[in-house]
DSSP file (Angstrom, degrees, kcal/mol; ACC not computed):
  #  RESIDUE AA STRUCTURE BP1 BP2  ACC     N-H-->O    O-->H-N    N-H-->O    O-->H-N    TCO  KAPPA ALPHA  PHI   PSI    X-CA   Y-CA   Z-CA
    1    1 A M              0   0    0      0, 0.0     2,-0.7     0, 0.0     0, 0.0   0.000 360.0 360.0 360.0 133.2  148.8   53.9  152.7
    2    2 A D        -     0   0    0      1,-0.2     3,-0.4     3,-0.1     0, 0.0  -0.759 360.0-175.6 -89.6 113.1  147.9   55.6  149.4
    3    3 A M  S    S+     0   0    0     -2,-0.7    -1,-0.2     1,-0.2     4,-0.1   0.624  72.7  73.2 -80.2 -14.8  144.8   53.9  147.8
    4    4 A A  S    S+     0   0    0      1,-0.1    -1,-0.2     2,-0.1    -2,-0.0   0.774  91.9  58.1 -71.7 -26.9  144.9   55.9  144.6
    5    5 A R  S    S-     0   0    0     -3,-0.4    -1,-0.1     0, 0.0    -3,-0.1  -0.914  82.7-135.8-109.4 118.5  147.9   54.1  143.2
    6    6 A P        -     0   0    0      0, 0.0     2,-0.3     0, 0.0    -2,-0.1  -0.393  21.8-129.8 -68.6 148.1  147.7   50.4  142.7
    7    7 A R        -     0   0    0     -2,-0.1     2,-0.5    -4,-0.1     3,-0.0  -0.750  14.1-119.7-100.0 145.9  150.7   48.5  143.8
    8    8 A S        -     0   0    0     -2,-0.3     3,-0.2     1,-0.1     5,-0.0  -0.720  15.9-157.5 -82.0 126.1  152.5   46.0  141.7
    9    9 A E  S    S+     0   0    0     -2,-0.5    -1,-0.1     1,-0.2    -2,-0.0   0.749  92.4  49.2 -75.8 -22.6  152.4   42.6  143.5
   10   10 A T  S    S-     0   0    0      2,-0.2    -1,-0.2    -3,-0.0     3,-0.1   0.609 107.0-123.5 -91.7 -13.2  155.5   41.4  141.5
   11   11 A G  S    S+     0   0    0      1,-0.3     2,-0.3    -3,-0.2    -2,-0.1   0.543  71.5 119.2  83.6   3.9  157.5   44.4  142.2
   12   12 A T        -     0   0    0      0, 0.0     2,-0.3     0, 0.0    -1,-0.3  -0.780  50.3-147.3-102.9 151.6  158.1   45.1  138.5
   13   13 A A        -     0   0    0     -2,-0.3     2,-0.5    -3,-0.1     0, 0.0  -0.849  19.2-117.8-113.2 152.1  157.1   48.2  136.6
   14   14 A V        -     0   0    0     -2,-0.3     2,-0.6     2,-0.0     0, 0.0  -0.773  25.7-156.8 -89.2 126.0  156.1   48.4  133.0
   15   15 A I        -     0   0    0     -2,-0.5     2,-0.5     2,-0.0    -2,-0.0  -0.909   8.1-145.9-106.6 125.7  158.5   50.6  131.0
   16   16 A E        -     0   0    0     -2,-0.6     2,-0.5     1,-0.0    -2,-0.0  -0.764   8.4-140.4 -93.4 127.5  157.0   52.1  127.8
   17   17 A K        -     0   0    0     -2,-0.5     2,-0.3     1,-0.0    -1,-0.0  -0.720  16.1-132.7 -83.6 130.8  159.3   52.5  124.9
   18   18 A S        -     0   0    0     -2,-0.5    -1,-0.0     1,-0.0     0, 0.0  -0.637  17.7-138.6 -82.1 140.8  158.7   55.7  122.9
   19   19 A R        -     0   0    0     -2,-0.3     3,-0.1     1,-0.0    -1,-0.0  -0.813  19.8-114.5 -98.9 137.5  158.5   55.2  119.2
   20   20 A P        -     0   0    0      0, 0.0     2,-0.3     0, 0.0    -1,-0.0  -0.360  40.7 -94.7 -64.0 149.4  160.3   57.6  117.0
   21   21 A D        -     0   0    0      1,-0.0     2,-0.6    -2,-0.0     0, 0.0  -0.523  42.9-158.6 -65.0 122.9  158.0   59.7  114.8
   22   22 A V        -     0   0    0     -2,-0.3     2,-0.2    -3,-0.1    -1,-0.0  -0.930   9.6-136.7-113.1 124.7  157.7   57.9  111.4
   23   23 A D        -     0   0    0     -2,-0.6     3,-0.1     1,-0.1     0, 0.0  -0.499  23.3-113.9 -72.6 140.8  156.7   60.0  108.5
   24   24 A E        -     0   0    0     -2,-0.2    -1,-0.1     1,-0.1     3,-0.1  -0.502  41.3 -98.8 -71.2 146.7  154.1   58.5  106.1
   25   25 A P        -     0   0    0      0, 0.0    -1,-0.1     0, 0.0     2,-0.1  -0.352  42.0-100.9 -65.5 149.9  155.5   57.7  102.7
   26   26 A R        -     0   0    0     -3,-0.1    52,-0.5     1,-0.1     2,-0.3  -0.427  38.9-134.9 -69.1 144.2  154.8   60.3  100.0
   27   27 A M        -     0   0    0     50,-0.1    79,-2.7    -2,-0.1     2,-0.4  -0.787  15.6-159.7-108.1 149.1  152.0   59.3   97.7
   28   28 A Y  E     -AB  76 105A   0     48,-3.6    48,-2.9    -2,-0.3     2,-0.3  -0.952  13.8-129.9-127.2 144.3  152.0   59.5   93.9
   29   29 A H  E     -AB  75 104A   0     75,-3.6    75,-2.2    -2,-0.4     2,-0.6  -0.732  12.2-144.3 -88.6 139.7  149.1   59.6   91.4
   30   30 A V  E     -AB  74 103A   0     44,-1.9    43,-3.5    -2,-0.3    44,-0.7  -0.945  23.9-164.3 -97.1 121.9  149.2   57.2   88.4
   31   31 A V  E     -AB  72 102A   0     71,-2.6    71,-2.6    -2,-0.6     2,-0.4  -0.936  11.7-146.3-117.9 128.0  147.6   59.2   85.5
   32   32 A L  E     -AB  71 101A   0     39,-2.7    39,-1.9    -2,-0.5     2,-0.4  -0.744  16.5-144.7 -89.0 136.2  146.4   57.6   82.3
   33   33 A L  E     -AB  70 100A   0     67,-2.4    67,-0.7    -2,-0.4    37,-0.3  -0.858  15.0-121.0-106.8 136.6  146.8   59.8   79.2
   34   34 A N        +     0   0    0     35,-2.3     2,-0.3    -2,-0.4    32,-0.1  -0.401  32.9 174.7 -74.4 147.9  144.2   59.8   76.4
   35   35 A D        -     0   0    0      3,-0.2    34,-0.1    -2,-0.1    64,-0.1  -0.900  39.4-114.9-143.9 173.1  145.2   58.9   72.8
   36   36 A D  S    S+     0   0    0     -2,-0.3    -2,-0.0     1,-0.1     3,-0.0   0.425 106.3  43.9 -89.0  -0.3  143.3   58.4   69.5
   37   37 A Y  S    S+     0   0    0      2,-0.1     2,-0.2     0, 0.0    -1,-0.1   0.709  82.3  94.5-121.2 -30.1  143.9   54.7   69.1
   38   38 A T  S    S-     0   0    0      1,-0.1    -3,-0.2     2,-0.0     2,-0.1  -0.510  74.2-123.2 -72.8 134.3  143.5   52.9   72.5
   39   39 A T     >  -     0   0    0     -2,-0.2     4,-1.9     1,-0.1     5,-0.1  -0.413   8.4-125.8 -76.4 152.2  140.0   51.5   72.8
   40   40 A M  H  > S+     0   0    0      1,-0.2     4,-2.4     2,-0.2     5,-0.2   0.880 111.5  56.2 -57.5 -41.4  137.7   52.4   75.7
   41   41 A E  H  > S+     0   0    0      1,-0.2     4,-2.6     2,-0.2    -1,-0.2   0.897 105.6  50.3 -58.5 -42.3  137.2   48.7   76.4
   42   42 A F  H  > S+     0   0    0      2,-0.2     4,-2.6     1,-0.2    -1,-0.2   0.931 109.1  50.8 -64.2 -44.7  140.9   48.2   76.8
   43   43 A V  H  X S+     0   0    0     -4,-1.9     4,-2.4     1,-0.2    -2,-0.2   0.909 109.9  50.8 -58.4 -42.4  141.2   51.2   79.2
   44   44 A I  H  X S+     0   0    0     -4,-2.4     4,-2.7     2,-0.2    -1,-0.2   0.940 109.5  50.7 -59.4 -45.8  138.4   49.7   81.3
   45   45 A E  H  X S+     0   0    0     -4,-2.6     4,-3.0     1,-0.2     5,-0.4   0.923 109.9  50.4 -58.9 -44.2  140.2   46.4   81.4
   46   46 A I  H  X>S+     0   0    0     -4,-2.6     4,-2.4     2,-0.2     5,-1.1   0.933 111.2  48.5 -54.1 -49.8  143.4   48.1   82.5
   47   47 A L  H  <5S+     0   0    0     -4,-2.4     6,-2.1     1,-0.2     4,-0.4   0.877 115.5  43.9 -61.4 -43.6  141.5   49.9   85.3
   48   48 A E  H  <5S+     0   0    0     -4,-2.7     4,-0.4     4,-0.2    -1,-0.2   0.916 122.9  34.2 -71.5 -41.7  139.8   46.7   86.5
   49   49 A T  H  <5S+     0   0    0     -4,-3.0    -2,-0.2    -5,-0.2    -3,-0.2   0.934 129.3  27.7 -86.9 -45.3  142.8   44.5   86.4
   50   50 A I  T  <5S+     0   0    0     -4,-2.4    -3,-0.2    -5,-0.4    -2,-0.1   0.882 133.0  33.3 -83.1 -37.6  145.8   46.7   87.3
   51   51 A F  S   <S-     0   0    0     -5,-1.1    -3,-0.2    -4,-0.4    -1,-0.2   0.359  97.7-129.3-103.2   5.4  144.0   49.2   89.4
   52   52 A S        +     0   0    0     -4,-0.4     2,-0.3    -6,-0.3    -4,-0.2   0.820  48.7 161.5  52.3  38.7  141.3   46.9   91.0
   53   53 A K        -     0   0    0     -6,-2.1    -1,-0.2    -9,-0.1    -2,-0.1  -0.621  42.1-115.4 -84.4 147.8  138.5   49.3   90.0
   54   54 A S     >  -     0   0    0     -2,-0.3     4,-3.2     1,-0.1     5,-0.3  -0.343  36.4-101.6 -70.7 162.3  134.9   48.1   89.9
   55   55 A R  H  > S+     0   0    0      1,-0.2     4,-2.0     2,-0.2     5,-0.1   0.888 123.8  50.3 -57.0 -40.0  133.3   48.1   86.4
   56   56 A H  H  > S+     0   0    0      2,-0.2     4,-2.1     1,-0.2    -1,-0.2   0.931 113.6  43.6 -67.2 -45.7  131.4   51.3   87.4
   57   57 A E  H  > S+     0   0    0      1,-0.2     4,-2.5     2,-0.2     5,-0.2   0.901 112.2  53.2 -66.5 -40.6  134.5   53.2   88.6
   58   58 A A  H  X S+     0   0    0     -4,-3.2     4,-2.5     1,-0.2    -1,-0.2   0.903 110.1  48.7 -64.6 -38.6  136.6   52.0   85.7
   59   59 A Y  H  X S+     0   0    0     -4,-2.0     4,-2.2    -5,-0.3    -1,-0.2   0.904 110.7  50.2 -64.2 -41.9  134.0   53.3   83.3
   60   60 A R  H  X S+     0   0    0     -4,-2.1     4,-1.6     2,-0.2    -2,-0.2   0.907 113.1  45.3 -63.6 -43.5  133.9   56.7   85.1
   61   61 A V  H  X S+     0   0    0     -4,-2.5     4,-2.5     2,-0.2    -2,-0.2   0.915 111.3  53.7 -64.4 -44.3  137.7   57.0   85.0
   62   62 A M  H  X S+     0   0    0     -4,-2.5     4,-2.6     1,-0.2    -2,-0.2   0.889 108.3  48.9 -56.7 -43.8  137.8   56.0   81.4
   63   63 A L  H  X S+     0   0    0     -4,-2.2     4,-2.6     2,-0.2     5,-0.3   0.864 110.0  52.5 -67.5 -36.1  135.2   58.6   80.4
   64   64 A H  H  X S+     0   0    0     -4,-1.6     4,-2.7     2,-0.2     6,-0.5   0.914 110.7  46.2 -62.5 -42.9  137.2   61.2   82.3
   65   65 A V  H  X S+     0   0    0     -4,-2.5     4,-1.7     2,-0.2   -31,-0.3   0.925 114.2  50.1 -65.4 -42.4  140.4   60.3   80.5
   66   66 A H  H  < S+     0   0    0     -4,-2.6    -2,-0.2    -5,-0.2    -1,-0.2   0.925 120.8  32.6 -62.9 -45.9  138.5   60.4   77.2
   67   67 A T  H  < S+     0   0    0     -4,-2.6    -2,-0.2     1,-0.1    -1,-0.2   0.802 129.4  33.6 -85.9 -28.8  136.9   63.8   77.7
   68   68 A H  H  < S-     0   0    0     -4,-2.7    -3,-0.2    -5,-0.3    -2,-0.2   0.525 102.2-119.2-104.7  -6.1  139.6   65.6   79.7
   69   69 A G  S  < S+     0   0    0     -4,-1.7   -35,-2.3    -5,-0.3     2,-0.3   0.327  87.9  39.8  87.8 -10.4  142.7   64.0   78.1
   70   70 A R  E     -A   33   0A   0     -6,-0.5     2,-0.3   -37,-0.3   -37,-0.2  -0.964  59.5-170.6-164.4 154.5  143.9   62.4   81.4
   71   71 A G  E     -A   32   0A   0    -39,-1.9   -39,-2.7    -2,-0.3     2,-0.4  -0.990  26.3-116.7-153.6 145.8  142.6   60.8   84.5
   72   72 A V  E     -A   31   0A   0     -2,-0.3   -41,-0.2   -41,-0.2     3,-0.1  -0.664  20.1-173.3 -83.9 128.1  143.9   59.7   87.9
   73   73 A C  E     -     0   0A   0    -43,-3.5     2,-0.3    -2,-0.4    -1,-0.1   0.688  60.1 -55.2 -93.2 -21.2  143.8   55.9   88.5
   74   74 A G  E     -A   30   0A   0    -44,-0.7   -44,-1.9     2,-0.0     2,-0.4  -0.932  49.9 -91.0 164.2 174.5  144.8   56.0   92.1
   75   75 A A  E     +A   29   0A   0     -2,-0.3     2,-0.3   -46,-0.2   -46,-0.2  -0.970  47.9 156.7-118.4 131.8  147.4   57.1   94.7
   76   76 A Y  E     -A   28   0A   0    -48,-2.9   -48,-3.6    -2,-0.4    30,-0.2  -0.901  46.9 -82.3-145.7 165.2  150.3   54.9   95.6
   77   77 A T     >  -     0   0    0     -2,-0.3     4,-2.7   -50,-0.2     5,-0.2  -0.309  55.9-101.3 -62.3 162.9  153.8   54.8   97.1
   78   78 A F  H  > S+     0   0    0    -52,-0.5     4,-2.8     1,-0.2     5,-0.2   0.911 122.8  48.2 -55.6 -45.4  156.4   55.6   94.4
   79   79 A E  H  > S+     0   0    0      1,-0.2     4,-1.9     2,-0.2    -1,-0.2   0.881 113.4  47.0 -68.5 -36.0  157.4   52.0   94.0
   80   80 A E  H  > S+     0   0    0      2,-0.2     4,-2.4     1,-0.2    -1,-0.2   0.915 113.8  48.6 -68.9 -41.1  153.8   50.8   93.7
   81   81 A A  H  X S+     0   0    0     -4,-2.7     4,-2.1     1,-0.2    -2,-0.2   0.905 111.3  50.3 -63.8 -43.9  153.1   53.7   91.2
   82   82 A E  H  X S+     0   0    0     -4,-2.8     4,-1.9    -5,-0.2    -1,-0.2   0.891 110.3  49.4 -61.5 -42.3  156.2   52.8   89.2
   83   83 A T  H  X S+     0   0    0     -4,-1.9     4,-2.4     2,-0.2    -2,-0.2   0.923 111.2  49.4 -64.9 -46.8  155.2   49.1   89.0
   84   84 A K  H  X S+     0   0    0     -4,-2.4     4,-2.4     1,-0.2    -2,-0.2   0.872 109.9  50.9 -63.1 -38.1  151.6   49.9   87.9
   85   85 A V  H  X S+     0   0    0     -4,-2.1     4,-2.5     2,-0.2    -1,-0.2   0.911 109.9  50.1 -66.8 -42.4  152.8   52.2   85.2
   86   86 A A  H  X S+     0   0    0     -4,-1.9     4,-2.7     2,-0.2    -2,-0.2   0.907 110.0  50.8 -62.5 -41.6  155.2   49.5   83.9
   87   87 A F  H  X S+     0   0    0     -4,-2.4     4,-2.8     2,-0.2     5,-0.2   0.924 110.4  49.8 -59.9 -45.9  152.3   47.0   83.9
   88   88 A V  H  X S+     0   0    0     -4,-2.4     4,-2.7     1,-0.2     5,-0.2   0.952 113.1  46.0 -57.5 -51.0  150.1   49.4   81.9
   89   89 A H  H  X S+     0   0    0     -4,-2.5     4,-2.5     1,-0.2    -2,-0.2   0.894 114.1  48.0 -59.6 -43.8  152.9   50.0   79.3
   90   90 A D  H  X S+     0   0    0     -4,-2.7     4,-2.5     2,-0.2    -1,-0.2   0.931 114.3  45.0 -63.5 -46.9  153.7   46.3   79.0
   91   91 A L  H  X S+     0   0    0     -4,-2.8     4,-1.6     2,-0.2    -2,-0.2   0.870 113.9  49.5 -60.7 -41.1  150.1   45.3   78.5
   92   92 A A  H  X>S+     0   0    0     -4,-2.7     5,-2.8    -5,-0.2     4,-1.0   0.939 112.4  47.3 -67.2 -46.6  149.4   48.1   76.1
   93   93 A R  H ><5S+     0   0    0     -4,-2.5     3,-1.0     1,-0.2    -2,-0.2   0.932 110.6  52.7 -60.6 -44.1  152.4   47.2   74.0
   94   94 A E  H 3<5S+     0   0    0     -4,-2.5    -1,-0.2     1,-0.3    -2,-0.2   0.846 114.1  43.1 -61.7 -32.9  151.5   43.5   74.1
   95   95 A R  H 3<5S-     0   0    0     -4,-1.6    -1,-0.3    -3,-0.2    -2,-0.2   0.512 118.6-111.1 -88.5  -7.4  148.0   44.4   72.8
   96   96 A G  T <<5S+     0   0    0     -4,-1.0    -3,-0.2    -3,-1.0    -2,-0.1   0.762  72.7 132.0  84.1  26.1  149.3   46.9   70.2
   97   97 A F      < -     0   0    0     -5,-2.8    -1,-0.3    -6,-0.1    -2,-0.1  -0.839  56.2-140.1-111.9 148.6  148.0   50.1   71.9
   98   98 A P        +     0   0    0      0, 0.0    -5,-0.1     0, 0.0    -1,-0.1   0.179  46.7 152.0 -88.9  17.8  149.9   53.3   72.5
   99   99 A L        -     0   0    0    -11,-0.1     2,-0.3    -7,-0.1    -7,-0.1  -0.176  24.9-166.5 -51.9 134.8  148.4   53.9   75.9
  100  100 A R  E     -B   33   0A   0    -67,-0.7   -67,-2.4    -8,-0.1     2,-0.3  -0.917  10.1-168.6-126.5 153.9  150.7   55.8   78.3
  101  101 A A  E     -B   32   0A   0     -2,-0.3     2,-0.3   -69,-0.2   -69,-0.2  -0.968   6.7-165.0-135.2 150.7  150.6   56.4   82.0
  102  102 A T  E     -B   31   0A   0    -71,-2.6   -71,-2.6    -2,-0.3     2,-0.4  -0.856  17.2-123.5-132.3 168.3  152.6   58.8   84.1
  103  103 A I  E     +B   30   0A   0     -2,-0.3     2,-0.4   -73,-0.2   -73,-0.2  -0.947  28.0 175.2-114.6 131.3  153.4   59.4   87.8
  104  104 A E  E     -B   29   0A   0    -75,-2.2   -75,-3.6    -2,-0.4     2,-0.1  -0.990  39.0-100.8-133.3 146.9  152.8   62.7   89.6
  105  105 A E  E      B   28   0A   0     -2,-0.4   -77,-0.3   -77,-0.2   -30,-0.0  -0.411 360.0 360.0 -61.3 133.2  153.2   63.7   93.2
  106  106 A A              0   0    0    -79,-2.7   -78,-0.2   -30,-0.2    -1,-0.2   0.519 360.0 360.0 -78.4 360.0  149.8   63.6   94.9
């Protein structure tokens, strides 16, 4: 008797299903673009509410946008990025600001 291999008392074997390889979805950056009219406070509010940034991180990203003309808010699937850009544009329009956001492949 072979002691190295345990025997199944029920007489059934476990069959493992192989899973097909699933590619991770492509990610996209949401990028805020600087303008001369949108206030820094509003940009911070956008970063905190739409992108769930902490006050410190929102301030850092806002300064980057202000000094470099653009700044990455985060990486998302295309659908998430598209939705966040639409929220930015809607809220900016509602408040009377020309703030724009774009989507770029990460």
